[in-house]
C-alpha positions as CSV (number, residue, x, y, z in Angstrom):
1,X,-32.3,-8.2,29.0
2,X,-29.7,-7.3,26.5
3,X,-31.1,-5.5,23.4
4,X,-28.5,-4.2,20.9
5,X,-28.8,-2.4,17.7
6,X,-25.9,-3.4,15.4
7,X,-25.7,-0.5,12.9
8,X,-23.8,0.4,9.8
9,X,-24.0,0.8,6.0
10,X,-24.6,-2.1,3.6
11,X,-21.5,-4.2,3.5
12,X,-20.2,-3.1,7.0
13,X,-20.3,-6.7,8.3
14,X,-23.4,-6.6,10.5
15,X,-24.5,-10.1,9.4
16,X,-21.1,-11.6,10.1
17,X,-20.8,-10.0,13.5
18,X,-24.4,-10.8,14.4
19,X,-23.7,-14.5,14.0
20,X,-20.8,-14.4,16.4
21,X,-22.7,-12.2,18.9
22,X,-25.7,-14.5,18.9
23,X,-23.5,-17.5,19.7
24,X,-21.5,-15.7,22.4
25,X,-24.4,-13.9,24.2
26,X,-27.2,-16.4,23.4
27,X,-29.6,-13.6,22.2
28,X,-32.1,-13.8,19.5
29,X,-31.4,-12.2,16.1
30,X,-33.9,-9.8,14.5
31,X,-32.8,-9.1,10.9
32,X,-35.3,-7.3,8.7
33,X,-33.5,-8.8,5.8
34,X,-34.2,-12.3,7.2
35,X,-37.8,-11.4,7.9
36,X,-38.2,-10.1,4.4
37,X,-36.6,-13.2,2.9
38,X,-38.9,-15.4,5.0
39,X,-42.0,-13.6,3.6
40,X,-40.5,-13.5,0.1
41,X,-39.8,-17.3,0.2
42,X,-43.3,-18.0,1.4
43,X,-44.8,-15.7,-1.3
44,X,-46.9,-13.7,1.2
45,X,-48.5,-10.4,0.1
46,X,-46.2,-8.7,2.6
47,X,-43.2,-10.3,1.0
48,X,-44.3,-9.2,-2.5
49,X,-44.8,-5.7,-1.3
50,X,-41.4,-5.7,0.4
51,X,-39.7,-7.0,-2.8
52,X,-41.1,-4.2,-4.9
53,X,-39.4,-1.6,-2.6
54,X,-36.2,-3.6,-2.3
55,X,-35.9,-4.0,-6.1
56,X,-36.0,-0.3,-6.4
57,X,-33.3,0.1,-3.7
58,X,-35.8,1.8,-1.5
59,X,-36.8,1.2,2.2
60,X,-39.8,-0.9,3.0
61,X,-42.6,1.3,4.7
62,X,-42.2,1.5,8.5
63,X,-45.6,0.0,9.5
64,X,-44.7,-3.2,7.5
65,X,-41.3,-3.5,9.1
66,X,-42.5,-2.7,12.7
67,X,-45.3,-5.3,12.3
68,X,-42.8,-8.0,11.3
69,X,-40.5,-7.1,14.2
70,X,-43.4,-7.2,16.7
71,X,-44.4,-10.6,15.4
72,X,-40.8,-11.9,15.8
73,X,-40.6,-10.6,19.4
74,X,-43.9,-12.2,20.3
75,X,-42.7,-15.5,18.9
76,X,-39.5,-15.3,21.0
77,X,-40.9,-15.5,24.5
78,X,-37.8,-17.2,26.0
79,X,-35.3,-14.8,24.5
80,X,-32.5,-13.4,26.8
81,X,-32.4,-10.3,24.5
82,X,-32.2,-9.3,20.9
83,X,-29.7,-8.1,18.4
84,X,-31.3,-5.8,15.8
85,X,-29.4,-6.2,12.6
86,X,-30.2,-3.7,9.8
87,X,-33.0,-2.2,11.9
88,X,-34.1,0.5,12.6
89,X,-33.3,2.2,9.3
90,X,-35.0,5.5,10.0
91,X,-35.5,7.8,13.0
92,X,-39.3,7.0,12.7
93,X,-38.5,3.3,13.0
94,X,-36.2,3.9,15.9
95,X,-39.0,5.8,17.8
96,X,-41.5,3.1,16.9
97,X,-39.1,0.4,18.1
98,X,-38.6,2.3,21.4
99,X,-42.4,2.6,21.8
100,X,-42.9,-1.1,21.0
101,X,-40.2,-2.2,23.5
102,X,-41.6,0.2,26.1
103,X,-45.0,-1.6,25.9
104,X,-43.1,-4.8,26.5
105,X,-41.1,-3.2,29.4
106,X,-37.9,-3.5,27.4
107,X,-35.3,-0.9,26.2
108,X,-32.4,-0.7,23.8
109,X,-29.2,-1.3,25.8
110,X,-27.1,0.4,23.1
111,X,-26.3,0.9,19.5
112,X,-22.9,-0.2,18.0
113,X,-22.1,1.4,14.7
114,X,-19.6,-0.3,12.4
115,X,-17.7,2.5,10.6
116,X,-16.4,1.5,7.1
117,X,-15.2,3.8,4.3
118,X,-17.4,3.9,1.2
119,X,-15.0,2.4,-1.3
120,X,-14.4,-0.6,1.1
121,X,-18.2,-1.0,1.3
122,X,-18.6,-1.1,-2.5
123,X,-15.8,-3.7,-2.7
124,X,-17.2,-5.9,0.0
125,X,-20.7,-5.8,-1.5
126,X,-19.4,-6.7,-5.0
127,X,-17.4,-9.6,-3.5
128,X,-20.5,-10.8,-1.5
129,X,-22.5,-10.6,-4.8
130,X,-20.3,-13.2,-6.4
131,X,-21.5,-15.8,-3.9
132,X,-24.8,-14.5,-2.4
133,X,-26.9,-14.7,-5.5
134,X,-28.4,-11.4,-4.5
135,X,-28.9,-9.3,-7.6
136,X,-28.7,-6.1,-5.6
137,X,-25.1,-7.0,-4.6
138,X,-24.0,-7.3,-8.2
139,X,-25.5,-4.1,-9.8
140,X,-23.3,-1.0,-9.3
141,X,-26.2,1.4,-9.6
142,X,-28.2,-0.5,-7.0
143,X,-25.1,-0.6,-4.7
144,X,-24.7,3.2,-5.1
145,X,-28.5,3.7,-4.4
146,X,-28.3,1.6,-1.2
147,X,-25.3,3.5,0.1
148,X,-27.0,6.9,-0.8
149,X,-30.2,5.8,1.0
150,X,-28.2,4.8,4.0
151,X,-26.4,8.1,4.1
152,X,-29.5,10.2,3.6
153,X,-32.2,8.2,5.5
154,X,-30.5,5.7,7.8
155,X,-27.4,7.5,9.2
156,X,-29.6,10.0,11.2
157,X,-30.7,7.0,13.4
158,X,-27.2,7.1,14.9
159,X,-27.8,10.6,16.1
160,X,-31.1,9.6,17.6
161,X,-29.4,7.0,19.8
162,X,-26.4,9.2,20.4
163,X,-28.8,11.8,22.0
164,X,-29.8,9.0,24.4
165,X,-26.2,8.3,25.2
166,X,-26.5,4.8,23.6
167,X,-24.2,5.1,20.5
168,X,-20.7,3.6,20.3
169,X,-18.7,3.7,17.1
170,X,-16.4,0.8,16.2
171,X,-13.9,0.7,13.3
172,X,-15.3,-1.9,11.0
173,X,-12.1,-2.5,9.0
174,X,-9.7,-5.2,10.2
175,X,-10.0,-8.9,10.8
176,X,-13.5,-10.3,11.7
177,X,-12.1,-11.4,15.1
178,X,-10.5,-8.0,15.9
179,X,-13.8,-6.2,15.2
180,X,-15.7,-8.8,17.2
181,X,-13.4,-8.3,20.2
182,X,-14.1,-4.5,20.0
183,X,-17.8,-5.1,19.9
184,X,-17.7,-7.5,22.8
185,X,-15.8,-4.9,24.9
186,X,-18.7,-2.5,24.4
187,X,-21.4,-5.1,25.1
188,X,-19.7,-6.2,28.2
189,X,-19.8,-2.6,29.5
190,X,-23.6,-2.7,29.3
């Protein structure tokens, strides 16, 4: 079973590349952003709690996120694998994910990190904000907070998977198809 962590800062192109990878490899998509939006759209208590943290540009607590991921995996019994998009965001989440997968006799095949310079990220997020309707994509201070949180709290996850020999860095600047080809070369090596 192919289980990939697609990693990178906000605006790196994880969502765009995930769509292409799902189509090519026929694996299920686990995006915490999508899970949060589902709960927000349904007005669940969990969704309201997640929204409070997201509005402040902060990370949603690990136990909430892991519970959502576990639920999604249980609901995907026929999956050929998973692409984790925007998750795990902390080393604690990475360890919890490894433990969760181990209980299901699964492992992470590898982490692919999209590397994009900070100014490019800010420009991409602002452009996305013009069409996404997401208020956090249109507010410069929230964009800066999200990038700062990524650098301080999320980036260490790459070292966690690197210590397991599972990290590959891909240049995330270029055409969507060029980046996709580079990602596929890595996945095909698994």
